[in-house]
N, C-alpha and C positions, 0 to 999 in steps of 0.2 A: 379462488383467493389470487391474486396477480402478484405475482413475484419477481422480484428485480433482482440479477445477481452484478457483479462486476466482470466487463470484459474484457478481463485479463487472464492470463496463464495461471494466476495462484489462488484463481476461483474455481479451476475446473475440478479439484476432490471433494468442495464441497456442494456441486449440483450432480453428482455422478448416480445417472441413472433415479434424479428427482422425477422426471415424468411420471417416469414407472410406477414410484414409489406414491405421488400424493396425483391422479388422473383428474383432479377437478380444479388443478391450479393453472394458470398460462403463467408461463416464466418467459421472460424478456433482459436482455442484455443492455447494459450501456456503461458510460464513464461512471466513477464513483461519483464524482459532483453531481452529474443529473439525474444518478439514481435517488441520491436526496433530494433535490427539489422536485422527481416526482414523485417521492412518499412524501412530502409535504403540500404538493399539489393534488394529493388524493389519486394520484393516477395509478397508484401502487398500495399494497396491503401490506407488504412485505417485502423490505429490500435489504441487501446486505451493504452496508451504508457506510462511510469513512466514521470512526470515531467522534471526528469532534465535530459532525453534524449532529450525531445521538445527542452529545450535550447542549447543541444550540436549538434540538427539536422538541418543544413543552412538552410532555404528557406523552413520547416516545417510550416505547419498552423494548427492551433486548427480550428474546423470546426462545435463544437456543445457545448451547454451551460452544456450538462451531463458532468458528470465528477465524480473521486471519492474521496471526501474529510470529512473532519474532522474539527467540532467547539469546539471540547475538546477530549476526552480519545479517541482513535482509536480501542481500543484492540486487533486487529491483527498486531502492530507492536511494541514488548518489547525489551528494551535492560539489559540483565542479567548481573548484575554484582555480579563476586564474591570479588573482592577486593572495596572500596571506589572508586568513580569515578575521585578522583583527584590522588589515584595511580597507575589508567590501564595504563600498557605498551603494552598488546597485545589485539587486539579486533579480532574475527570471525564474519566475515559477513556473512549473508545469502547469498546464491550465486544467488538467484531466486531476489535478490534487487539490485534497483540502486539508488532509492531518496530517500529511507530511508538509506542506505549506507552512502549515501553524507548527509542528516540531521545527522547522528549518528557524520560525522566527524566534521561537524559545530560545534555542540552543545558541544562536547569534547574540541575544539580546543576555542569556543568564552567564553565559562562557567570556564574552568579549564586551559585553555594554553596548553593543552597537545597536542600531535601529536604521537597516538601510533602508532605500528608498526599490519597492517591488514593483515589478512590470509582470505581465503576464506572458509564456510561452507558449505560443498557439499548439496545439494536437497535431503531432505530423513534423512540425519542424524539431531541427536539432539543435544543438551548442553553439553551431558555426552561423547560426542565423542571429545572433547576438553577440553587443560585444560586454555584455554585463560583467560586473567582478564575478561574480558565481550564477551556476544556473543547476535549477533542482531538477532531476530526470525521474520520473518513476516511472514502473509499470513493464510491457515489455519490450518498449524500445531501448530501457536502460541496461535492461540485462542482454539486447541483442549488440549494444556499442560496446559492451564489456568484453564479448566473445567474440566480434569483429577484430580488437583490439588485442585479443590475446593472440589470434593466429596474424596477426603483422598488417593487417589489413585499414592500417591509418593511412591518412592523408599523404599524398607524395610530394615532398620537397624537389627544390632544385636541385640539378644534378650538377657538376664541374665541366663533363661534356657529355656530349653526346654515346658516346661508347661507356660512360663509368654507369654501373646500378644502380638502378632507382633504390633508394633508399628511405624509410618512412621517416616524415617529417615528426619532431621533436614534440611532445604533449602538448598544447596549450596551456594544459592546466598544472599548477604547481602542488596541487593537493585535492586528494578526493573524500569525501566523507562518505562512508555508508552508514545510513542515520540510524538503521536498526541497532548497530554494534556500537555507534557513538554514544547511542541513548541506554543499552545496558550497562554499557564501561562507565556513565557518568553516576546512574542510580542505581545499577543492582538489579534491576527489575524488566519483565519482559515489557515488549511495546503491542500494544493492539492495534493495530491499523485499521480494522471495519469489525463490525458482527452483523448480525439478524438483528434487525428492527420492525417491529410494527408500529405503525404511523397510530396516533391518538384515535381512538375509537373501535380499533380492529382487534379482536379476540384472536391474539396467537397461538394459544395453548395448543389447538390441534394440531398446527405444523410443526410444533417443538419437536416433538420425536421425530419425525418425517424429517428436518432437517437435520438432525445428530444423525441418524440411520445414512442419510446418504453421504453424511462427511465419515462414518466409518466404513461405508463402501466404499467411496473414493481412497481412502487413506490403505486399503487393503489392494487396492487397483494402481496405484502409484506409477509403475512400470509401464503399464498400458497407456496410463493417461499421456504421461509423459512423450513414449516414442508416438502419439498420436498429434499430440497437442503442439511438439515440443518444433517443429518443423516447421508449422503452417505460421509460426510468429518469427521466424529467424534462427530457433536456437535448437542447437542440437538434441536429440534424445538423450545422451550422458547428461548434459548440464541442464535439462529441464528433471532428468531424477532427481539431480545434486541438490535443485533448488531445491525441489519438492521434501526431501528428506533431512537434507540440511541444515536450509535455510529457514522454513517455514515454521510455525506452529500453528494448528488447527483447532487447537480444545482451548477454550474459555475456564481457566480454571479458576483458583486460588489466588496463584501469582501474578495470571493477567488481571484478574479483576484488581490485584494491588498497583500493581501496574498502571491499570486504565485512572485509577484515582488520584495517581501522582499526577498524569498528566492532564487531568481535570483541573487537579488543582492550581496549576501552570497556568491551562487555559484563560482559568478566570483572573490570575495574576496577570494577565497581560492584555486581559481585555477581548479574549478570542472566545469567551464565551459567558454566559450569564453565570452568576452565582445560585447558589439552592438546588443544586439539580444531584449533590451526591447520593441522597436517598435513593434516587432510581439506577444508580451503578450498583448499589447495597440491595436492591428490591427483591432481583429474584435470583435464589439457589437452584440454577438450572445445573444438574450432574448428568453424567452417561458414563455406563461402564468401560467404553473403548476410546480409542481416538489418538491421533499423534500430539 
């Protein structure tokens, strides 16, 4: 079975020891948006794909109760504003994102009644490469930017004289939204960013227990994963541990299903997903005895 996972820090607890648990598999990593394309094209049988892509993939099924979700601030999905949200006219969207891009569109439309122009922010580009009114960053680089700023490693501005100490330049952003926090405060529900999905025609029942077991094992080894993986993406082990324990939720339970159903309804309302797919959200009662 060909399995694809997100190549971000947030997926590491979900694939911990997966190769050993399921030897007859081929595991590969890619960006969330590319995983969805590969699943649709038949290059993958099961993938950890953005939730909005599940809505758009006819006959695809959720095959595990392991997911990437949050019940408050998620830390790794940030919308940076150069102008007040009500004045936004152009938004640069991280090219690796589709669910977070859809959530950005929904929040701005629902809360401010605006539909800005959208432009892609290429992978590897930072917010300083665009002059858009708002910039969406996701994944490891969103966390790394926050950590650098917390350490005072901001851009250095001009100084009064060559002997004056260099001071950090003021932030170019007037407001920053953590989209996980913004969603939960608005709806009172968790937000599901990605889940394990099987493409149409693939029987994912055999892999369901394996994916849940990998998640449960990963949750028991969060410190080890954080210590190893955090520095590889420019994040301290301490922040990586906090991210896993305090920001992420890896169990697709009853509340997560309700949050996913709410997000789907809003996607349909705003033309971001086809109607008629709610039954697929409710069709599988996946359960597991453990998991964060």
